[in-house]
BAKOLVEX-107507 format. One line per field, with one value per residue (C-alpha): residue in one letter; x, z, y negated. Coordinates in Angstrom, 2 decimals. Layout:
BEGIN
resn: A|...
u: X|...
w: Z|...
v: Y|...
//
This chain:
BEGIN
resn: M|V|Y|K|N|I|I|C|P|V|C|G|G|S|C|D|D|V|Q|V|N|L|D|K|K|N|G|T|I|D|V|Q|N|A|C|K|M|G|N|A|K|F|Q|E|V|V|S|H|H|R|I|L|K|P|T|I|R|E|N|G|K|V|K|D|V|S|W|D|E|A|L|E|M|A|A|D|I|L|V|N|S|K|K|P|F|F|F|L|G|S|E|T|S|C|E|A|Q|E|V|G|L|H|I|A|E|Y|L|G|G|L|A|D|S|N|A|T|I|C|H|G|P|T|V|M|G|I|Q|E|S|G|M|V|G|A|T|A|G|Q|A|K|N|R|A|D|M|I|V|Y|W|G|V|N|A|L|E|S|M|P|R|H|M|S|R|Y|G|V|F|P|R|G|Y|W|T|K|R|G|R|F|D|R|T|M|V|T|V|D|P|R|V|T|P|T|A|A|A|S|D|L|H|V|Q|L|N|P|N|S|D|Y|E|L|L|S|A|M|F|T|I|L|N|G|K|E|P|H|P|S|V|E|E|I|T|G|V|P|I|S|V|M|K|Q|T|V|E|M|M|K|E|S|N|F|V|A|I|Y|V|G|L|G|V|S|S|S|Y|G|K|H|R|N|I|E|I|A|L|N|F|V|K|E|M|N|N|Y|T|K|C|N|I|G|A|L|R|G|H|C|N|V|A|G|F|N|Q|L|A|S|Y|L|Y|G|Y|P|F|G|L|D|F|T|K|G|Y|P|R|Y|N|P|G|E|T|T|C|V|D|L|L|R|E|K|D|V|D|A|A|F|V|M|S|A|D|L|M|D|H|I|P|A|E|S|A|Q|Y|L|A|D|I|P|M|I|C|L|D|I|A|P|C|P|S|T|T|A|A|E|V|V|L|P|G|V|I|D|A|M|E|C|D|G|T|F|Y|R|L|D|N|V|P|V|Y|F|E|P|F|T|D|S|P|F|S|E|T|K|S|N|E|D|T|L|K|Q|L|F|A|K|V|K|A|K|K|E|A
u: -0.40|1.47|1.54|2.28|3.24|5.17|7.66|11.12|12.69|16.38|17.66|16.31|15.66|11.91|11.42|7.54|7.16|8.34|6.53|5.94|5.34|4.99|4.28|3.42|2.70|6.71|8.24|9.44|9.18|9.72|10.79|10.74|11.81|14.02|17.82|20.13|19.91|16.16|15.72|17.73|16.22|12.70|14.23|14.33|10.74|11.30|14.71|15.57|18.24|15.16|14.73|11.41|11.55|12.80|16.25|18.14|21.35|21.39|25.38|27.04|24.22|21.42|18.12|14.61|12.26|8.68|7.45|6.01|9.74|11.66|9.75|10.26|13.84|14.03|12.15|14.15|17.39|16.37|14.43|17.49|19.63|20.36|21.71|19.89|21.18|18.68|20.18|16.99|18.29|16.56|15.45|12.00|8.99|8.63|6.14|8.42|11.15|8.69|7.76|11.26|12.29|9.10|11.01|14.02|12.32|10.39|13.69|16.04|18.25|19.70|18.69|20.72|20.18|22.11|22.42|25.48|27.68|26.52|25.37|25.21|27.76|25.55|22.29|24.68|25.72|21.85|21.48|24.05|23.06|19.27|19.37|17.67|16.11|13.31|11.62|13.00|10.19|10.91|14.35|13.34|10.79|12.83|16.38|18.70|21.94|22.98|25.83|27.22|29.37|31.23|29.05|29.21|25.20|25.19|26.81|25.42|21.76|21.41|18.15|18.84|19.83|16.94|14.21|15.19|18.56|19.61|17.45|14.39|12.06|10.59|7.51|10.60|12.75|11.15|14.45|15.90|19.31|20.05|18.29|20.31|24.17|25.89|28.73|30.45|33.06|35.03|38.52|37.94|36.81|33.63|30.92|29.27|32.24|32.63|28.94|29.46|30.11|32.71|34.41|36.37|38.65|39.90|42.17|41.15|40.06|40.11|36.30|36.20|38.77|37.23|33.79|35.32|37.15|34.29|31.57|34.90|34.28|30.92|31.36|33.26|36.37|39.76|40.79|44.22|46.57|47.05|44.09|45.07|48.03|45.81|42.88|44.25|41.57|42.62|40.82|39.81|37.52|36.64|35.03|33.59|31.74|30.69|28.98|27.58|25.47|24.82|23.69|21.54|17.97|17.61|20.79|20.07|22.97|23.46|26.01|27.07|29.43|32.76|31.89|30.48|32.94|36.33|38.05|36.00|32.56|29.96|31.44|31.80|28.30|27.83|29.64|28.00|24.50|25.58|26.84|23.42|21.82|24.05|23.72|19.55|20.61|21.62|19.74|17.36|19.42|19.21|20.70|20.22|21.90|21.68|20.59|21.75|19.12|15.43|14.18|17.50|15.81|12.73|14.50|15.92|12.49|10.82|13.04|13.84|9.69|9.30|12.28|14.11|17.23|18.03|20.14|22.21|19.17|19.99|17.44|19.43|18.43|14.74|15.16|16.39|19.89|22.06|25.69|27.50|30.92|29.25|26.01|26.39|26.39|30.11|31.22|28.95|30.05|33.59|33.96|31.56|29.02|25.90|25.19|22.62|21.75|18.53|18.85|16.47|16.88|20.52|23.38|25.53|27.89|29.44|29.43|31.01|35.25|36.26|36.56|32.70|31.64|33.84|31.99|28.81|29.02|30.27|27.22|23.33|22.29|18.92|18.44|15.49|15.94|14.70|18.69|21.54|24.15|27.49|24.54|22.31|24.88|26.47|23.13|21.07|17.88|16.62|13.20|12.19|11.74|8.82|10.01|8.44|6.67|6.65|4.62|3.43|2.41|3.63|6.13|9.22|11.07|12.46|15.90|14.22|12.45|8.90|6.98|6.21|3.24|3.66|1.31|2.31|1.99|1.91|1.26|3.56|4.94|4.34|0.94|2.26|2.92|1.94|4.54|7.77|5.72|3.35|6.30|7.55|4.52|4.51|7.91|7.15|3.89|6.00|8.78|5.91|4.47|7.50|8.78|5.44|5.96
w: -0.21|-1.01|1.91|0.86|3.01|5.68|7.74|7.75|11.15|10.30|10.58|11.20|8.18|8.52|4.99|4.98|1.15|1.60|0.00|1.01|-0.75|1.95|1.48|4.73|2.84|1.45|4.59|1.63|1.89|-0.54|0.02|-2.64|-2.36|0.47|0.52|1.43|5.05|4.93|3.30|5.30|8.15|6.77|5.75|9.75|9.48|7.83|8.92|10.51|12.80|14.63|18.43|18.86|22.40|25.49|27.31|30.27|31.82|34.59|35.76|32.59|30.29|28.03|27.78|26.75|29.10|29.29|28.49|32.08|33.77|31.87|32.79|36.35|36.22|35.06|37.62|39.96|39.09|38.96|42.20|43.34|42.16|44.53|41.37|38.04|34.90|31.43|28.01|26.30|22.59|19.39|17.62|18.82|20.02|22.13|24.19|24.70|26.24|28.44|30.28|30.50|32.00|34.67|35.49|35.97|37.78|40.33|41.27|41.73|38.69|36.13|32.49|28.90|25.64|22.21|22.07|24.60|22.23|19.04|18.74|22.96|22.55|19.73|22.40|24.83|22.38|21.87|25.72|25.74|22.79|21.24|17.77|14.84|13.59|10.41|9.61|6.73|4.30|4.67|3.51|1.10|-0.17|0.01|0.78|-2.28|-0.40|1.45|3.67|5.04|7.57|8.99|7.24|4.49|3.58|0.14|2.73|6.33|5.39|2.06|1.08|2.88|-0.31|-2.54|-0.58|1.69|0.58|-2.34|-5.47|-4.46|-6.25|-3.62|-4.40|-4.49|-5.87|-8.64|-10.66|-7.85|-7.67|-10.55|-7.79|-4.99|-4.70|-2.09|0.10|2.02|5.17|5.54|5.63|3.74|0.05|0.55|-2.17|-0.95|-1.56|-4.64|-5.35|-4.15|-6.01|-3.33|-0.83|2.10|3.03|6.54|8.77|11.22|14.60|12.92|13.20|15.87|14.41|11.10|12.37|14.65|11.77|9.14|12.54|12.12|8.67|9.24|11.24|9.10|10.58|8.81|10.41|12.05|8.94|11.25|11.27|7.37|8.86|11.64|9.62|6.18|4.16|2.83|4.37|0.47|0.71|3.81|2.49|-0.68|1.62|3.81|0.58|-0.53|2.53|2.62|-1.16|-0.79|0.08|2.62|3.59|5.24|7.48|8.45|11.22|11.68|14.38|12.46|14.00|17.94|17.63|16.64|19.51|20.98|21.15|22.21|22.03|17.94|18.02|20.00|17.81|14.67|16.39|17.28|13.43|12.28|14.29|13.26|9.27|10.23|9.89|6.42|5.01|6.60|8.11|10.02|11.42|11.74|12.75|10.69|13.49|12.80|14.16|14.04|17.05|18.95|18.97|20.76|23.53|23.78|23.35|25.88|28.45|28.40|28.36|31.29|33.32|32.30|30.95|27.60|28.51|31.13|34.04|37.38|39.69|42.87|44.87|43.90|41.68|38.20|37.60|34.78|34.51|31.28|32.22|35.53|35.05|31.43|30.06|29.16|32.31|34.78|33.36|33.32|36.91|37.76|39.41|38.45|39.61|37.09|33.52|31.23|27.16|24.98|21.14|21.08|20.67|23.43|23.93|20.52|20.75|23.48|24.75|25.79|29.21|29.74|27.90|29.85|33.22|31.10|31.14|34.35|35.81|35.50|32.08|30.78|26.78|24.95|20.96|17.70|16.91|18.26|18.87|21.52|23.95|24.04|24.27|27.05|28.75|31.82|30.48|26.29|25.46|22.10|20.70|18.48|15.44|15.45|12.03|11.22|13.88|16.55|16.34|17.82|17.56|16.20|16.06|13.04|12.64|12.29|15.58|14.21|15.46|13.28|14.19|12.44|11.61|11.05|8.18|10.17|13.69|16.46|16.25|19.73|21.65|24.73|23.80|20.91|21.34|23.18|25.24|25.94|27.10|29.19|30.91|32.09|33.19|35.29|37.21|37.88|39.73|41.21|42.86|44.11|45.61|47.11|48.58
v: -0.33|-3.30|-6.31|-9.89|-12.60|-10.69|-12.74|-11.69|-10.70|-11.29|-14.78|-17.99|-18.82|-16.43|-16.51|-16.48|-14.88|-11.00|-8.36|-4.84|-1.81|1.11|4.65|6.22|9.66|9.57|7.84|5.11|1.32|-0.85|-4.57|-7.73|-11.36|-10.41|-10.98|-7.66|-8.08|-8.47|-5.35|-3.74|-4.36|-3.75|0.12|0.85|1.41|4.65|5.33|8.49|6.62|5.15|5.50|7.51|8.70|7.27|8.62|8.78|9.76|12.26|13.91|12.38|13.99|12.36|14.09|13.00|12.43|11.23|7.44|7.11|8.95|6.17|3.28|4.61|4.92|1.82|-0.06|1.48|0.61|-3.02|-3.15|-1.52|-4.26|-6.90|-9.22|-7.98|-9.46|-9.61|-10.01|-11.26|-11.07|-12.63|-10.22|-9.70|-12.06|-15.44|-13.23|-10.29|-13.00|-14.68|-11.50|-10.56|-14.70|-13.60|-10.41|-11.81|-14.98|-12.64|-10.63|-13.35|-12.27|-13.95|-14.49|-15.07|-14.99|-14.73|-18.35|-18.10|-16.08|-17.98|-21.65|-22.19|-25.38|-26.93|-26.84|-28.51|-30.94|-31.58|-31.77|-34.27|-36.94|-36.13|-34.85|-36.60|-33.46|-33.01|-29.70|-27.44|-28.71|-32.31|-31.42|-29.45|-32.75|-35.36|-34.55|-35.56|-34.70|-31.28|-30.98|-27.56|-28.35|-25.07|-22.38|-20.42|-20.55|-18.49|-15.29|-15.94|-16.90|-16.00|-17.69|-20.93|-22.74|-21.07|-21.63|-24.97|-26.90|-26.88|-25.05|-25.54|-28.61|-30.23|-33.90|-36.08|-33.61|-32.18|-31.09|-29.19|-28.75|-31.48|-33.86|-33.11|-33.69|-30.77|-31.27|-28.91|-28.95|-26.09|-25.06|-22.14|-21.91|-19.55|-19.44|-22.16|-24.33|-23.04|-24.38|-27.57|-30.81|-31.85|-29.77|-31.52|-28.95|-29.76|-28.27|-25.36|-26.96|-30.76|-30.87|-33.63|-36.00|-35.95|-36.66|-39.53|-40.86|-41.29|-42.28|-45.22|-46.03|-45.92|-48.27|-51.05|-49.99|-48.34|-45.36|-44.31|-43.01|-40.10|-38.73|-38.03|-35.49|-33.89|-32.99|-32.23|-34.80|-37.99|-40.96|-41.68|-38.46|-39.61|-42.92|-41.22|-38.45|-41.64|-44.23|-40.64|-40.18|-43.93|-44.04|-41.08|-41.77|-38.26|-36.47|-33.08|-31.93|-28.21|-27.05|-23.76|-21.83|-23.35|-26.68|-25.79|-22.78|-24.52|-26.91|-29.02|-27.48|-29.12|-32.11|-31.48|-31.34|-34.45|-36.59|-35.38|-36.11|-39.73|-39.95|-39.17|-41.57|-44.23|-43.15|-43.83|-47.56|-47.15|-44.25|-41.43|-38.64|-35.50|-32.97|-28.88|-25.70|-22.83|-19.93|-16.45|-14.98|-14.59|-15.83|-17.17|-21.13|-19.29|-18.54|-21.68|-23.27|-20.92|-21.14|-24.97|-25.54|-23.15|-23.76|-26.86|-24.92|-23.57|-20.54|-19.10|-19.37|-18.24|-17.56|-16.11|-19.06|-18.61|-21.58|-22.13|-23.34|-23.70|-24.03|-23.00|-20.80|-19.74|-18.17|-17.46|-13.59|-12.99|-14.98|-12.89|-9.92|-10.83|-11.86|-8.85|-11.18|-8.73|-5.05|-4.06|-5.34|-5.16|-5.43|-6.35|-6.18|-6.85|-4.99|-6.64|-4.50|-4.64|-8.79|-9.65|-9.27|-5.98|-6.66|-8.31|-4.92|-2.64|-3.88|-3.66|0.02|0.63|-0.75|0.58|-0.54|-0.26|-0.91|-1.50|-1.25|0.24|1.87|3.23|1.21|0.45|-0.56|2.31|4.77|3.48|3.03|4.80|3.98|3.64|2.71|2.76|-0.71|-1.58|-4.21|-7.15|-8.77|-5.26|-3.15|-6.23|-9.57|-12.29|-15.81|-16.62|-20.30|-20.67|-22.78|-25.67|-25.36|-24.59|-21.69|-19.14|-16.66|-13.34|-10.26|-6.42|-4.38|-1.16|-0.21|1.01|4.57|4.88|5.94|4.18|0.48|-1.68|-3.99|-5.07|-7.42|-4.52|-2.45|-5.26|-5.82|-2.38|-2.56|-5.85|-4.18|-1.00|-3.34|-5.19|-2.10|-0.53|-4.19|-4.54|-0.81
//
């Protein structure tokens, strides 16, 4: 059967034009309009690698158990923990993340998500300076200059340029690519840089200095000549880039981890945001981050709405606290500051330093996921996950912080749960019952 306008749950682009032909009888799925990453994700629905049964580890051996047994053991681990850590991954809905946050708050634990090892510095920079933002639709319809800074969009988010950035025909950009100027700022010659009208090839870790120099030029002053040696970019090219922006009608800047993870971190983002605010004295200009995980922005929005902080939440004192570098994932595990972990919809073991990963493997861990990975291999309890946007409904936040409601095209393969939100609600009920007893 063919299903149209399905939302893709892979990256922050949340493409909503995917067409799926699901043949349940033969166990096949054909996907159109998705990129390679999206197609691979949709294949999980019929994959033989799928986790379909709960498992627990006893005496070093893994065995299949009933749904209720797995939830009981998971609840025991969390209730008996003095300081549980919840890593609520981005490959699931805001609704599931919300229940996870409430469990962490109830138990006086800590909660974090993918932003802490991804665009965390970007979020911190926004806290410092505020952000001149716009929806992806605004950029599509209005932007006649696109800047990709520290990101290889063609490979990391393959459909961004065709759906939102460079190629689509908008209301005021009816000729698509021919109505737009494209600039890439990157130390490497990437496919994105090769497709650009101008590639500003700066030295690695010199983003802050380049932004400072361009800010100086924007304010009508001459930057110090030493900036050419530091950044590797001639002042004439800096001036050319600033003038191109000022002469445009609408500039859309997209930053990636190349900016937020190089030297300067959140200060790079802070000065970029201030530069954009100043640029709005001359023309329309906005900035946004290319978020890699489909709902990483959702956790930031949700946590900020509920508790006032975007990630790295600490409930150990009975109220939310936030101190990046202390209450964030890698730091908690490196300092051995937690004694149990719940990891949902993320392969945390594979994305943190070896020292932190080793400690995560040493403490009791519960994993909720759809497929085997290093994290599920090290877990004491594994709960099968439901695939959001395919097998259940819910909400994602797109890369431009717009909430997107998704609907499924097939049902959950489990009679015990309809969604990850449902699973967490069942777990929360058992945790409350054990805590009250």
